C-alpha positions as CSV (number, residue, x, y, z in Angstrom):
1,X,44.8,-28.4,8.0
2,X,42.2,-31.0,7.2
3,X,39.6,-30.5,4.6
4,X,37.4,-33.5,5.2
5,X,36.0,-35.5,2.2
6,X,33.5,-36.9,4.4
7,X,30.3,-35.1,5.2
8,X,30.5,-32.6,8.1
9,X,27.7,-34.2,9.8
10,X,30.0,-36.8,11.3
11,X,32.4,-34.2,12.9
12,X,32.2,-33.5,16.8
13,X,31.8,-29.7,17.7
14,X,35.7,-29.2,17.8
15,X,36.0,-30.9,14.5
16,X,33.3,-28.8,12.8
17,X,34.6,-25.5,14.1
18,X,38.1,-26.4,12.9
19,X,36.8,-27.3,9.6
20,X,35.1,-23.9,9.3
21,X,38.3,-22.1,10.1
22,X,40.5,-24.1,8.1
23,X,38.3,-23.9,4.9
24,X,38.3,-20.2,5.4
25,X,42.2,-20.2,5.6
26,X,42.3,-22.4,2.5
27,X,40.1,-20.0,0.5
28,X,42.6,-17.1,1.6
29,X,45.5,-19.4,0.4
30,X,43.6,-19.9,-2.9
31,X,43.0,-16.2,-3.3
32,X,46.7,-15.4,-2.7
33,X,46.0,-13.6,0.3
34,X,48.4,-15.4,2.8
35,X,52.0,-16.5,2.7
36,X,51.5,-19.6,4.7
37,X,49.9,-23.0,3.8
38,X,50.5,-22.1,0.1
39,X,51.8,-25.6,-0.6
40,X,49.6,-27.7,1.8
41,X,48.8,-31.0,0.3
42,X,45.1,-30.6,1.5
43,X,44.7,-27.8,-1.0
44,X,45.9,-29.7,-4.1
45,X,42.7,-31.2,-5.0
46,X,41.1,-27.6,-5.0
47,X,44.0,-26.2,-7.0
48,X,43.5,-28.9,-9.7
49,X,39.7,-28.0,-9.9
50,X,38.7,-26.0,-13.0
51,X,37.5,-23.3,-10.8
52,X,39.3,-23.5,-7.4
53,X,37.7,-20.5,-5.8
54,X,34.1,-21.7,-6.7
55,X,34.9,-25.1,-5.5
56,X,36.2,-23.9,-2.0
57,X,33.1,-21.5,-1.8
58,X,30.8,-24.4,-2.4
59,X,32.7,-26.5,0.2
60,X,32.3,-23.8,2.8
61,X,28.8,-23.2,2.0
62,X,28.0,-26.9,2.8
63,X,29.9,-26.8,5.9
64,X,28.0,-23.6,6.8
65,X,24.8,-25.4,6.2
66,X,25.7,-28.3,8.5
67,X,26.8,-26.0,11.3
68,X,23.5,-24.0,10.8
69,X,21.4,-27.2,11.1
70,X,23.3,-27.9,14.4
71,X,22.6,-24.4,15.6
72,X,26.1,-23.2,15.5
73,X,26.4,-19.5,14.7
74,X,29.1,-19.3,12.1
75,X,29.2,-15.9,10.4
76,X,27.2,-15.9,7.1
77,X,29.0,-13.0,5.9
78,X,32.2,-15.1,5.5
79,X,30.2,-17.0,2.6
80,X,30.8,-16.2,-1.0
81,X,28.7,-16.4,-4.1
82,X,29.7,-19.4,-6.3
83,X,29.2,-20.6,-9.7
84,X,28.0,-24.4,-10.0
85,X,31.0,-26.5,-9.9
86,X,31.5,-30.2,-11.0
87,X,32.5,-32.2,-8.0
88,X,36.0,-33.1,-7.1
89,X,36.5,-36.9,-7.4
90,X,37.7,-38.7,-4.1
91,X,38.9,-42.2,-4.2
92,X,37.3,-45.1,-2.2
93,X,40.9,-45.5,-0.6
94,X,40.9,-41.7,0.5
95,X,37.4,-42.1,2.0
96,X,38.4,-45.3,3.9
97,X,41.2,-43.6,5.3
98,X,39.3,-40.6,6.6
99,X,36.5,-42.7,8.0
100,X,39.3,-44.6,10.1
101,X,41.1,-41.3,10.9
102,X,37.9,-39.6,12.1
103,X,36.8,-42.5,14.2
104,X,40.1,-42.4,15.9
105,X,39.8,-38.7,16.7
106,X,36.4,-39.1,17.9
107,X,37.3,-42.2,20.1
108,X,39.6,-40.0,22.2
109,X,38.0,-36.6,21.8
110,X,34.1,-37.4,21.7
111,X,33.3,-40.7,23.0
112,X,29.5,-40.3,22.5
113,X,29.9,-39.2,19.0
114,X,32.3,-42.1,18.5
115,X,29.7,-44.4,19.9
116,X,27.2,-43.1,17.5
117,X,29.2,-43.6,14.3
118,X,31.8,-46.5,15.3
119,X,29.4,-49.1,13.6
120,X,28.9,-47.2,10.4
121,X,30.7,-49.0,7.6
122,X,30.6,-46.4,4.8
123,X,30.4,-42.6,5.5
124,X,28.6,-40.1,3.3
125,X,30.7,-37.9,1.3
126,X,30.7,-34.1,1.6
127,X,28.3,-32.7,-1.2
128,X,31.4,-31.2,-3.0
129,X,32.7,-34.6,-3.8
130,X,32.0,-37.8,-5.9
131,X,33.1,-41.2,-5.0
132,X,35.5,-43.2,-7.5
133,X,37.5,-46.3,-7.1
134,X,41.2,-46.0,-6.1
135,X,43.8,-45.9,-3.3
136,X,44.3,-43.2,-0.8
137,X,45.2,-39.8,-2.4
138,X,48.7,-39.2,-3.4
139,X,48.7,-35.9,-1.5
140,X,47.6,-37.5,1.8
141,X,50.0,-37.8,4.8
142,X,49.0,-40.6,6.5
143,X,50.2,-43.3,9.0
144,X,49.5,-47.1,8.6
145,X,47.6,-47.2,11.9
146,X,44.7,-45.5,10.0
147,X,44.4,-47.7,6.9
């Protein structure tokens, strides 16, 4: 499971579809409607939020908006109403890690998309997040080749 901090506009088709499915699964976990993934590190920042379900629903809505803009046919009935929520903080270190991690995936999986974004030095955040200074997140499972 990967709930990207970067804006979904950078994801290739496979990545965007996976993000939608994984964020829906994350919501099920946060609702207590599944036994699996309950302790997955990607959920920690949503669990730590003052309103986890509103936060994940906001996250999903923004993913849906990106998919719709690209003419994907995601099911809008999967969206839930949410209250406005404060953004989740994401450190610059986490952002840099995800930037490199995604470029590595795109280089192998979607070379055209990789060429489109490989010279970007700073990716935009998903609208649910706000950038802060700091290292890679404590919950991230990373390999040194992505730093």
